[in-house]
C-alpha positions in Angstrom: 27.9 21.7 2.6 27.1 18.0 3.2 23.7 17.1 4.8 23.3 14.5 7.4 22.3 10.9 6.2 18.7 9.8 7.0 20.1 6.4 8.0 23.6 5.4 8.7 25.0 2.3 7.0 25.2 0.2 10.2 21.4 0.8 11.0 19.9 0.3 7.5 18.7 -3.2 8.3 17.4 -2.5 11.7 15.4 0.4 10.4 13.8 -1.6 7.7 12.5 -4.0 10.4 11.5 -1.2 12.8 9.4 0.3 9.8 7.8 -3.1 9.2 6.3 -2.6 12.6 4.5 0.6 11.5 3.3 -1.4 8.5 2.0 -4.4 10.4 -0.1 -2.5 13.0 -1.5 -0.3 10.1 -2.6 -3.4 8.1 -4.3 -4.8 11.3 -6.2 -1.6 11.8 -7.0 -1.2 8.1 -8.6 -4.8 8.1 -10.4 -4.7 11.3 -12.1 -1.5 10.6 -14.1 -3.3 7.9 -15.5 -6.0 10.0 -18.4 -4.2 11.7 -20.7 -4.7 8.7 -19.3 -8.3 8.1 -20.5 -9.3 11.6 -23.8 -7.3 11.4 -24.6 -9.5 8.3 -23.5 -12.9 9.3 -24.7 -12.6 13.1 -27.5 -10.1 12.7 -26.0 -7.9 15.1 -27.1 -4.2 15.8 -24.6 -1.5 14.9 -23.7 -0.9 18.5 -23.2 -4.6 19.1 -20.7 -4.8 16.3 -18.8 -1.7 17.5 -17.5 -4.0 20.2 -14.8 -4.9 17.8 -13.4 -1.4 18.3 -14.1 -1.7 22.2 -12.0 -4.8 22.4 -9.1 -3.4 20.1 -8.9 0.2 21.5 -9.8 -1.0 25.0 -6.4 -3.1 24.9 -4.6 0.2 24.3 -5.8 1.5 27.6 -5.1 -1.7 29.4 -1.7 -2.2 28.0 -0.1 1.2 27.8 1.4 1.4 31.3 2.3 -2.4 31.7 4.2 -2.2 28.4 6.0 0.8 29.5 6.9 -0.9 32.6 8.0 -4.1 30.8 10.3 -2.2 28.5 11.8 0.0 31.3 12.9 -3.2 33.0 13.8 -5.6 30.1 14.5 -3.1 27.3 12.9 -2.1 24.1 14.0 -5.1 22.0 12.4 -7.5 24.3 9.2 -5.4 24.5 9.0 -5.4 20.7 9.3 -9.2 20.6 6.7 -9.4 23.3 4.4 -7.2 21.3 5.0 -9.2 18.2 4.2 -12.5 20.0 1.0 -11.1 21.5 -0.1 -9.8 18.1 0.6 -13.1 16.5 -1.1 -15.1 19.2 -4.3 -13.0 18.9 -4.4 -13.5 15.0 -3.6 -17.2 15.3 -6.2 -17.6 18.1 -8.9 -15.9 15.9 -8.1 -18.2 13.1 -8.1 -21.3 15.4 -11.4 -20.5 17.2 -13.3 -19.6 14.0 -15.1 -23.1 14.2 -16.7 -22.0 17.6 -18.5 -19.2 15.7 -18.6 -17.1 18.8 -18.4 -13.3 18.6 -17.3 -13.1 22.2 -14.5 -15.6 21.7 -13.4 -13.5 18.7 -13.5 -10.2 20.8 -11.3 -12.0 23.6 -8.7 -12.8 21.0 -8.9 -9.5 19.3 -8.2 -7.8 22.8 -5.0 -10.0 22.9 -4.1 -8.9 19.4 -4.7 -5.2 20.5 -2.3 -5.6 23.5 0.3 -6.6 21.1 -0.4 -3.5 18.8 -0.2 -1.2 21.8 3.1 -2.7 23.0 4.6 -2.2 19.5 3.2 1.4 19.2 5.0 2.2 22.6 8.3 1.1 21.3 8.6 2.2 17.7 8.9 5.8 17.9 12.1 5.9 20.1 13.8 3.6 17.9 13.3 5.3 14.6 15.1 8.3 16.2 18.0 6.3 17.2 18.8 4.6 13.9 20.7 7.6 12.4 21.9 11.2 12.9 19.9 13.0 15.5 19.4 15.9 12.9 17.3 13.7 10.7 15.2 11.9 13.4 11.9 13.7 12.5 12.4 12.6 8.9 12.8 9.1 9.8 9.7 9.0 11.9 7.7 10.5 9.0 9.2 7.9 6.6 8.0 5.1 8.9 4.6 6.5 9.3 4.1 6.7 5.6 4.3 2.9 5.6 1.7 2.9 8.4 -0.6 4.9 6.1 0.0 2.6 3.1 -0.8 -0.4 5.3 -4.1 1.3 6.2 -5.0 1.4 2.5 -4.1 -2.3 1.9 -6.0 -3.6 4.9 -9.4 -3.2 3.5 -8.3 -5.0 0.4 -7.4 -8.0 2.5 -10.9 -7.8 4.0 -12.3 -8.2 0.6 -11.6 -11.9 0.9 -13.6 -12.1 4.2 -16.6 -10.3 2.6 -16.5 -12.3 -0.7 -16.3 -15.5 1.3 -19.0 -14.7 3.6 -21.2 -17.8 4.3 -24.7 -17.9 6.1 -24.5 -21.5 6.7 -24.2 -22.3 10.5 -20.8 -23.7 11.4 -19.2 -21.8 8.4 -19.9 -18.2 9.3 -16.5 -17.4 10.5 -14.5 -19.4 8.0 -13.6 -16.5 5.8 -11.7 -15.0 8.5 -9.3 -18.1 9.0 -7.0 -17.6 6.1 -6.4 -13.8 6.5 -5.7 -14.1 10.3 -3.6 -17.2 9.8 -1.5 -15.5 7.1 -1.1 -12.3 9.4 -0.2 -14.5 12.3 2.5 -16.5 10.6 3.9 -13.3 9.0 4.2 -11.5 12.5 5.7 -14.7 14.0 8.4 -14.6 11.3 9.1 -10.9 12.0 9.2 -11.8 15.9 11.8 -14.5 15.3 13.9 -12.1 13.1 13.8 -9.3 15.8 15.1 -12.1 18.4 18.2 -12.4 16.2 18.5 -8.8 15.2 21.1 -6.5 16.9 19.3 -3.3 18.0 20.9 -0.3 19.5 20.2 0.6 23.2 18.0 3.6 23.8 18.9 6.2 26.5 16.5 8.4 28.3 17.8 11.3 26.2 16.9 9.5 23.1 13.4 8.9 24.3 12.9 12.6 25.2 14.2 13.6 21.7 11.8 11.2 20.1 8.9 13.2 21.4 10.3 16.5 20.2 12.4 18.0 23.0 16.0 18.8 22.2 17.0 20.3 25.6 18.3 23.5 23.9 15.7 25.9 25.2 16.5 27.2 28.8 13.2 28.9 29.1 11.4 25.6 29.0 13.3 24.0 31.8 11.0 25.4 34.6 8.1 23.4 33.2 10.1 20.2 34.2 9.1 20.8 37.8 5.5 21.4 37.3 3.5 18.3 37.8 1.7 17.0 34.6 -1.7 17.5 36.1 -1.0 21.2 36.5 0.0 21.7 32.8 -3.2 22.7 31.0 -1.6 22.1 27.5 -1.0 18.4 28.5 -4.1 17.8 30.5 -6.5 19.1 27.7 -4.3 17.6 25.2 -5.2 14.1 26.5 -8.8 15.0 26.4 -8.4 16.3 22.8 -6.5 13.0 21.9 -9.4 11.0 23.4 -11.8 13.1 21.5 -10.0 12.6 18.2 -9.6 8.8 18.4 -13.3 8.6 19.4 -14.4 10.5 16.4 -11.8 8.8 14.0 -12.8 5.5 15.1 -16.5 6.0 14.8 -16.1 7.5 11.2 -13.9 4.7 10.0 -16.0 1.9 11.6 -19.2 3.1 10.0 -18.3 4.4 6.4 -19.1 0.9 5.1 -22.7 1.2 6.6 -22.9 4.5 5.2 -22.4 3.3 1.6 -24.3 0.0 1.8 -27.4 0.6 4.3 -30.9 0.7 2.8 -32.1 4.4 2.2 -28.6 5.6 1.1 -27.9 7.2 -2.2 -25.8 6.1 -3.9 -25.9 2.6 -2.4 -23.2 0.0 -3.2 -22.9 -3.8 -2.9 -21.7 -4.7 0.5 -19.1 -7.2 -1.1 -17.4 -4.2 -2.6 -17.6 -2.0 0.5 -14.0 -2.5 1.5 -13.0 -0.7 -1.6 -14.6 2.4 -0.5 -12.7 2.3 3.1 -9.5 1.8 1.2 -10.3 5.0 -0.8 -10.9 6.8 2.4 -7.6 5.6 4.0 -5.6 6.5 0.7 -7.1 10.2 1.1 -6.1 9.9 4.8 -2.5 9.1 3.8 -2.3 11.8 1.1 -3.8 14.3 3.8 -1.0 13.3 6.2 1.7 13.9 3.7 0.4 17.2 2.4 -0.3 18.2 6.1 3.3 17.7 6.9 4.2 20.0 4.1 1.8 22.7 4.9 3.2 22.8 8.4 6.3 24.5 6.9 4.0 27.4 5.8 1.4 27.4 8.6 1.9 26.9 12.3 0.6 23.5 13.4 -1.8 24.8 16.0 -3.6 27.0 13.3 -3.7 24.1 10.7 -5.0 21.8 13.4 -7.8 24.1 14.2 -8.8 24.8 10.7 -9.0 21.1 10.0 -11.1 20.6 13.1 -13.6 23.2 12.0 -13.9 21.9 8.5 -14.5 18.4 9.9 -17.2 19.9 12.0 -18.8 21.6 9.2 -18.6 18.8 6.8 -20.4 16.2 8.9 -23.7 17.9 8.8 -23.5 17.7 5.0 -22.7 14.1 5.3 -26.1 13.6 7.3 -28.2 15.4 4.8 -28.5 12.5 2.4 -27.3 14.5 -0.6 -26.1 11.6 -2.7 -22.5 12.0 -4.0 -22.2 15.4 -2.2 -22.5 13.6 1.1 -20.3 10.8 0.2 -17.6 13.3 -1.0 -18.0 15.3 2.2 -17.3 12.2 4.2 -14.1 11.4 2.3 -13.1 15.0 2.8 -13.4 14.4 6.6 -10.9 11.5 6.1 -8.6 13.9 4.5 -8.7 16.6 7.2 -8.7 14.2 10.1 -5.3 12.9 8.9 -2.9 15.3 10.7 -4.8 15.4 14.0 -3.4 12.5 15.9 0.3 13.2 15.5 -0.2 16.9 15.8 -2.1 16.5 19.0 0.5 14.2 20.4 3.3 16.7 19.7 1.4 19.5 21.0 0.5 17.7 24.3 4.0 16.7 25.1 5.9 19.9 24.1 8.3 21.3 26.4 7.8 18.3 28.9 11.5 17.2 28.9 12.0 14.4 31.4 8.3 14.0 32.0 7.7 13.2 28.3 7.8 9.5 28.6 5.1 9.3 31.4 3.1 11.9 29.5 3.3 9.7 26.4 1.8 6.8 28.3 -1.3 8.7 29.2 -1.7 9.9 25.5 -1.4 6.1 24.4 -4.2 5.3 27.1 -6.2 8.2 25.6 -6.8 6.0 22.5 -9.4 4.3 24.5 -11.7 6.9 23.0 -11.8 4.5 20.2 -13.3 1.9 22.4 -16.0 4.1 24.2 -17.5 6.2 21.4 -18.3 3.6 18.5 -21.0 1.8 20.6 -22.8 5.2 21.3 -22.5 6.2 17.7 -24.0 2.8 16.8 -26.9 3.3 19.2 -27.7 6.5 17.6 -27.5 5.0 14.1 -29.7 2.0 15.0 -32.4 4.5 16.4 -32.2 7.2 13.9 -30.3 6.0 10.8 -26.6 5.9 9.9 -26.7 9.5 8.4 -27.9 11.0 11.8 -25.2 8.9 13.4 -22.4 10.9 11.6 -23.6 14.0 13.6 -22.3 12.5 16.8 -18.6 13.3 16.4 -19.1 16.9 15.9 -18.6 17.9 19.5 -15.3 16.1 19.5 -14.0 18.2 16.5 -15.3 21.3 18.3 -13.2 20.6 21.4 -10.0 19.8 19.2 -10.5 23.3 17.5 -10.9 25.0 20.9 -7.7 23.2 22.0 -5.8 24.3 19.0 -7.0 27.9 18.8 -7.3 28.8 22.5 -5.1 26.7 24.8 -1.8 26.9 22.6 -2.3 30.6 21.7 -2.7 31.6 25.3 0.4 29.5 26.1 2.3 31.2 23.5 1.3 34.7 24.8 2.3 33.8 28.2 5.7 32.7 27.0 6.5 36.1 25.4 
């Protein structure tokens, strides 16, 4: 018995370039999550002030999700991808070009533009991966593309090492170390944009978009949910809140790991110029957790695995805050590992059985990424007042809600279906 191919011959080249999009935005996120500490040092910012990096980046997701969807609905996904790439490249090149101004607020404005590009790309990529081959292997193609996203998150902090090692405290030169990395990324993204302009990509139908988010149209018992407004479907509404909670917690933890390993009073304490290595280790564990989590879902229901991971994260964070040296650091890395499955699992659960409403529901879930803009400043305020270790207690309520969503909401829903 022959198995369907992962990628059909005529779509191999388009698939490679679509997968490059996952890599590109992962690279940007991995690098930008290291910069809080950098700006705290060179501009003498408080932690809550440096967290405006995340506010600008993730705020762009909230602002751009619906406009990007409308643009692609009218002009098609290929033009949407090209638009996203040009916004991405423009933001990166403007950051490099305005470094001489040495203004944190100009940097944030350019970063917002870059974030709009990332949001546009994320809105487009998943439907394309499902189109580029047999429908039976669509899920495997998405997972393969997402693995390159995880790899890029590991490499991003290593690029940021150049920024940290080139840090200057001389007025007029404080932003210079950001020029070369941002210039390189901007040129790379522009090259990819020009390739996409010439590349032949398949058209995507509404049916393809629905399947991209996990609905096959084979279950007759699911069809009545099509006529129920999204706001009256608890698994979706609470799923948006859970996704907001997750991105808030994830972004806070990612943003302040470098502070955790470099701030005074921490044990062990490391040289700040080596700090991106520690974030890269965390992202590597994040990638391993996602791969192993995908395998475990063959053995354990996704809802159960999600709930267990959320409970473990909530238990580990108090250990992180206790200043137990290596035990606390290992506990923090363990949080990276258990967080890894949460975003894709929450996304899939929230849009389950929504059929033709899937695309609109997905836009709201992309907007929920704004949690990454709202929470880091609050976590930074707590850390500024009580210390970074205490700051790591702040995400616990978010993980508690995710556990509630996994164990309660979906279990009740499954019982009602029987």
